[in-house]
C-alpha positions in Angstrom: -73.8 49.8 -57.2 -71.9 52.4 -59.3 -72.1 56.0 -58.0 -73.3 57.0 -61.4 -76.3 54.7 -61.1 -77.4 55.9 -57.7 -80.4 58.2 -57.3 -81.6 60.0 -54.2 -85.3 60.6 -53.7 -86.7 64.1 -53.2 -89.6 64.8 -50.8 -91.8 65.4 -53.9 -91.2 61.8 -55.0 -88.8 62.6 -57.9 -85.2 61.5 -58.0 -81.8 63.2 -58.5 -78.7 61.4 -59.6 -76.3 61.4 -56.6 -73.4 62.4 -58.7 -73.3 65.1 -61.3 -70.9 67.3 -63.2 -70.4 70.8 -61.9 -69.7 73.5 -64.4 -68.7 76.4 -62.2 -65.8 78.4 -63.8 -66.1 76.5 -67.1 -66.2 79.4 -69.5 -64.7 78.4 -72.9 -67.0 76.5 -75.3 -64.4 73.9 -76.1 -63.7 73.0 -72.4 -67.5 72.9 -71.7 -68.1 70.6 -74.6 -65.1 68.3 -73.6 -66.3 68.2 -69.9 -70.0 67.6 -70.6 -69.4 65.0 -73.4 -66.8 63.2 -71.3 -69.2 63.1 -68.3 -72.1 61.8 -70.3 -70.0 59.3 -72.2 -68.8 58.0 -68.7 -72.3 57.6 -67.5 -73.1 60.9 -65.7 -76.7 61.9 -66.1 -76.7 65.1 -63.9 -75.3 68.5 -65.0 -75.2 71.5 -62.6 -75.0 75.0 -63.9 -76.2 78.5 -63.0 -77.2 81.8 -64.5 -74.1 83.5 -63.0 -71.7 81.0 -64.6 -72.5 82.5 -67.9 -72.1 79.2 -69.7 -75.7 77.9 -70.0 -76.0 78.2 -73.8 -72.8 76.2 -74.3 -73.8 73.6 -71.6 -77.2 73.2 -73.3 -75.5 72.7 -76.8 -73.0 70.3 -75.3 -75.8 68.1 -73.8 -77.7 68.1 -77.1 -74.5 67.1 -78.9 -74.4 63.8 -77.0 -77.7 62.6 -78.5 -78.8 61.3 -75.0 -82.6 61.9 -74.6 -83.6 65.0 -72.7 -85.6 63.0 -70.2 -82.5 61.0 -69.3 -80.5 64.1 -68.3 -81.0 65.9 -65.0 -80.3 69.6 -65.3 -79.9 72.0 -62.3 -79.7 75.8 -62.6 -79.9 78.7 -60.1 -81.5 82.1 -60.0 -78.8 84.7 -59.4 -79.0 87.2 -56.5 -79.8 90.3 -58.6 -83.0 88.6 -59.9 -84.7 87.6 -56.6 -87.5 90.1 -56.9 -90.7 88.3 -58.0 -91.0 89.7 -61.5 -87.2 89.4 -62.1 -87.2 85.8 -61.1 -90.2 85.1 -63.5 -88.1 86.6 -66.3 -84.9 84.8 -65.4 -86.6 81.5 -65.5 -87.5 82.1 -69.1 -84.0 83.2 -69.9 -82.6 80.0 -68.4 -84.9 77.9 -70.4 -84.0 79.7 -73.6 -80.2 79.6 -72.9 -80.2 75.9 -72.2 -82.6 75.3 -75.1 -85.0 73.1 -73.0 -88.7 73.1 -72.2 -88.3 72.4 -68.4 -85.6 72.6 -65.7 -85.3 69.5 -63.5 -84.2 71.5 -60.5 -84.0 75.3 -59.9 -82.4 76.8 -56.9 -82.2 80.2 -55.1 -78.5 80.7 -55.4 -78.0 82.7 -52.1 -80.3 83.8 -49.3 -80.8 87.5 -50.3 -83.4 89.8 -48.6 -85.8 89.0 -51.5 -85.5 85.3 -51.2 -89.2 84.8 -50.3 -90.3 86.7 -53.4 -88.0 84.5 -55.5 -89.5 81.4 -53.8 -93.0 82.4 -54.7 -92.0 82.7 -58.4 -90.3 79.3 -58.3 -93.5 77.7 -56.8 -95.5 79.2 -59.7 -93.0 77.9 -62.2 -93.5 74.4 -60.8 -97.3 74.8 -61.4 -96.7 76.1 -64.9 -94.6 73.1 -65.7 -91.5 75.1 -66.4 -89.6 73.5 -63.4 -89.9 70.0 -61.9 -88.4 70.6 -58.5 -87.2 73.6 -56.5 -84.7 74.1 -53.8 -82.1 76.4 -52.3 -78.4 76.9 -52.1 -76.3 78.3 -49.3 -79.2 78.5 -46.9 -78.5 78.2 -43.2 -80.9 76.9 -40.6 -82.5 80.3 -39.9 -83.1 80.8 -43.7 -84.7 77.4 -43.9 -86.9 77.9 -40.9 -88.2 81.2 -42.4 -88.9 79.6 -45.7 -90.7 76.6 -44.3 -93.2 78.9 -42.5 -94.4 80.3 -45.8 -93.6 77.8 -48.5 -96.5 76.1 -50.3 -94.0 73.8 -51.8 -91.2 72.5 -49.5 -87.6 72.8 -50.9 -86.4 69.5 -52.1 -82.7 70.2 -51.6 -80.1 72.6 -50.0 -76.8 72.9 -51.9 -74.1 74.4 -49.7 -70.3 74.3 -49.0 -69.8 71.0 -47.4 -66.6 68.9 -47.3 -64.3 67.1 -44.9 -63.0 70.4 -43.6 -66.5 71.9 -43.2 -69.0 69.3 -42.0 -71.9 71.6 -41.0 -73.5 69.1 -38.6 -76.3 71.3 -37.4 -77.3 72.2 -40.9 -77.1 68.7 -42.2 -79.1 67.4 -39.3 -81.8 70.0 -39.8 -82.1 69.2 -43.5 -82.4 65.5 -42.9 -85.0 66.1 -40.2 -87.1 68.1 -42.7 -86.6 65.7 -45.6 -84.5 68.2 -47.5 -81.7 66.5 -49.5 -78.2 67.7 -48.8 -76.0 68.6 -51.7 -72.3 69.4 -51.3 -70.4 72.0 -53.3 -66.7 72.4 -52.8 -66.5 68.7 -51.9 -62.8 68.7 -52.7 -62.3 71.5 -50.3 -62.3 73.7 -53.4 -59.1 72.0 -54.6 -57.2 72.1 -51.3 -57.8 68.5 -50.4 -54.3 67.6 -51.6 -52.8 69.7 -48.8 -54.6 67.9 -46.0 -52.5 65.4 -44.1 -55.4 63.1 -43.1 -56.6 62.8 -46.7 -53.0 62.2 -47.9 -52.8 59.2 -45.5 -56.1 57.8 -46.8 -55.2 58.4 -50.5 -51.9 56.4 -49.9 -53.8 53.6 -48.0 -56.3 53.0 -50.8 -54.1 54.0 -53.7 -56.7 56.7 -54.6 -56.5 60.5 -55.0 -57.4 62.8 -52.2 -60.2 64.0 -54.4 -61.6 60.5 -54.6 -61.4 60.2 -50.8 -63.5 63.3 -50.4 -66.1 62.1 -52.9 -66.4 58.7 -51.2 -66.8 60.5 -47.9 -69.7 62.5 -49.4 -71.2 59.5 -51.0 -71.2 57.5 -47.7 -73.0 60.5 -46.1 -75.7 60.3 -48.8 -74.9 63.8 -50.1 -75.4 64.8 -53.7 -72.1 65.7 -55.2 -71.1 67.8 -58.3 -67.3 67.8 -58.7 -66.1 70.1 -61.5 -63.4 69.5 -64.0 -62.8 70.5 -67.6 -60.4 67.5 -68.1 -61.8 64.2 -69.5 -59.4 62.1 -67.4 -60.4 63.9 -64.2 -64.1 63.7 -64.9 -63.8 59.9 -65.3 -61.5 59.6 -62.3 -64.0 61.5 -60.0 -66.6 58.8 -60.7 -64.1 55.9 -60.1 -64.9 55.5 -56.4 -66.9 52.2 -56.4 -64.0 49.8 -55.7 -63.3 50.9 -52.2 -65.0 52.2 -49.1 -64.0 54.1 -45.9 -64.0 52.3 -42.5 -65.2 53.8 -39.3 -61.6 54.3 -38.4 -61.1 56.3 -41.6 -64.1 58.4 -41.0 -62.9 59.1 -37.5 -59.6 60.3 -39.0 -61.4 62.6 -41.4 -63.3 64.0 -38.5 -60.0 65.3 -37.0 -59.5 67.7 -40.0 -59.5 71.3 -38.8 -62.8 73.0 -39.8 -62.5 75.9 -42.2 -64.9 77.6 -44.6 -63.3 78.4 -47.9 -66.2 80.1 -49.7 -68.4 83.0 -48.6 -70.3 82.8 -45.4 -74.1 82.7 -46.1 -74.7 84.7 -42.9 -72.5 87.5 -44.1 -72.0 87.8 -47.8 -72.1 90.8 -50.1 -72.6 90.1 -53.8 
């Protein structure tokens, strides 16, 4: 089955398309329209954005320009760190809805585990009850953050989106999420663009006549991770989804496992923004 046709089921019974288009760092309206329109034309039905990306208005307009029905598009957004106080979160949810020009958000995440994360979660739970949000989850939460949240949550998080790629496999965190029926979503799947510099991925790209990026995405697909590669280029958007005509063997996966572990983004246990 095509990666663009695959869904992963949440613990609340709803589904998320396994592959989506990430919009991080897409700023200009033209590039946002090109990326979103190319993605949806290619068969993507999942778009990931966030308040801090400052592109939600253009993303919403680009989605509408495709004439695909709203209910057929899965939209993810995130509450930024400065709005994690309860009342601030309530306000930001309405801002997100307004910027995207939609009546509900399919998935809304706490972007980072700030000290006010539990206040934010309470507001997210209320947004679900109010019908403003279908599903709620977290981003960049470590095991200790999830343990704390699960003790008080009335609604269990459906997903945890965090830096996860062949050079940062986060086994303990992945295992914890799977044990608690929390879907794992990878950001930085292409090692934040550094996959082309990794010898093991170079070998596999040559073996399968694929790009190093496609090898990383296939690795994530085989691990049942939700993936949201970002690109502003139509050709790259299409190429990222072209991973259905090959697979990785156990030998290949063992080779990937020899890649030196390295975190490229901020450490959730020690961040300051």
